[in-house]
C-alpha positions in Angstrom: 42.2 117.5 76.5 39.9 114.5 77.3 43.0 112.3 77.3 44.6 114.5 79.9 41.6 114.1 82.2 41.1 110.3 81.7 44.8 109.3 81.9 45.9 111.1 85.0 47.9 109.3 87.6 44.9 109.2 90.1 42.5 108.0 87.4 44.8 105.1 86.5 44.9 104.0 90.2 41.1 104.2 90.5 40.6 102.2 87.3 43.2 99.5 88.4 41.4 99.4 91.8 38.0 98.8 90.1 39.5 96.1 87.9 41.0 94.4 90.9 37.7 94.5 92.9 35.8 93.2 89.9 38.3 90.3 89.4 38.0 89.4 93.1 34.2 89.3 92.9 34.3 87.1 89.8 36.7 84.7 91.5 34.5 84.6 94.6 31.3 84.0 92.5 33.0 81.2 90.6 33.9 79.5 93.9 30.3 79.8 95.1 29.0 78.3 91.9 31.5 75.4 91.9 30.8 74.8 95.6 27.1 74.5 95.0 27.6 72.0 92.2 29.9 69.6 94.2 28.5 67.1 96.7 30.3 66.7 100.0 33.2 64.6 98.7 35.8 65.4 101.4 36.2 63.1 104.3 36.5 64.4 107.8 39.0 62.7 110.1 37.6 62.3 113.6 39.7 62.3 116.8 39.5 58.6 117.1 41.2 58.1 113.7 38.0 57.1 111.9 36.8 59.0 108.8 33.3 60.4 108.3 31.7 61.4 105.0 30.6 65.1 105.4 28.4 66.6 108.0 27.0 64.1 110.6 28.4 61.1 108.8 26.9 62.1 105.4 23.3 61.7 106.5 22.4 65.4 106.4 20.4 66.6 103.5 22.2 68.4 100.7 20.7 71.7 101.8 22.2 71.4 105.3 19.0 71.4 107.2 16.0 69.2 107.9 12.8 70.6 106.5 10.5 71.7 109.3 13.0 70.2 111.8 14.0 71.2 115.2 17.1 70.4 117.2 19.0 70.5 120.5 22.6 70.3 121.5 23.8 69.3 125.0 25.1 66.6 127.3 23.1 63.5 128.1 22.0 63.6 131.7 20.1 60.4 132.1 19.2 57.5 129.7 16.1 55.5 130.1 15.4 54.2 126.6 13.5 55.0 124.5 13.9 58.5 126.1 16.8 60.4 127.5 17.3 63.8 129.2 19.5 66.3 127.5 21.0 69.2 129.5 21.9 72.3 127.5 24.8 74.7 128.4 22.2 76.9 130.0 21.3 74.1 132.4 17.9 73.5 130.9 16.7 69.9 130.5 14.8 68.5 127.5 13.4 65.0 127.1 14.3 63.4 123.8 12.5 60.4 122.4 14.8 58.0 120.4 12.6 55.5 118.6 13.5 52.7 116.3 13.5 54.9 113.3 16.0 57.3 114.8 19.4 57.4 113.1 22.3 57.5 115.6 25.8 58.3 114.3 29.2 58.7 115.9 28.8 55.9 118.5 30.0 52.3 118.7 26.6 51.1 117.3 24.2 53.0 115.0 21.2 52.7 117.3 20.0 54.3 120.5 21.9 51.7 122.7 25.1 53.7 122.0 23.7 56.7 124.0 25.4 57.0 127.4 25.2 59.6 130.2 27.9 62.3 129.9 28.1 62.3 126.1 27.6 65.4 124.1 25.1 65.0 121.3 23.4 66.9 118.5 19.7 66.0 118.0 17.6 66.9 115.0 13.9 66.0 115.1 10.3 67.1 115.5 8.6 68.5 118.6 6.1 66.0 120.0 2.4 66.9 119.4 1.5 66.4 123.0 2.1 68.9 125.8 4.9 66.9 127.5 7.6 68.8 125.6 9.4 65.8 124.0 11.6 66.2 121.0 11.0 63.2 118.7 14.6 62.6 117.4 15.2 61.8 113.7 19.0 62.1 113.8 21.3 61.9 116.9 25.0 62.5 116.4 27.4 61.7 119.2 30.3 64.1 119.3 33.7 62.8 120.2 
C-alpha cells in the first residue's frame, strides 16, 4: 500500500525534478566556490590588439571595489593638469584632481599626461575635503 503511494508515476516525476534541481544548485555552488578561489588569470583583449590583465589592467583590488572610494564615469571636457573636467551622460560636470600618485591606465603613458579632451574615462577616488566638489582620483582608466 505504501509502495503504491510512493511509486506512482507523478511521484517519480516530482522526485526526479527535485534531484535535478538539487544537482543544478550543487553545480552552481561549486562554480561560485571555485570562482572565489581563483585570481583574475584571464587576459582581456582590447580593441587596439593589446592585452590587459583583468579589470582596469589588473590594478583593481581583489574584492572589485575600493574601500571608502567614490567614482565617476564620463567624457573629458577640458584638461588643465593637475585637474580636468569630466562631463557625465546627464550633462553634469565634475572637476577631477589627478595628482602624481594617481594611477592612469589604458593610455599611451601611465600618467596624467595621457588624458585628452573627448576621451571616455572611469575615475575612482575620494571626494575632496573642501567645499569645491573635487574628486581626488586614485585610479583613472581610459576606455578605448
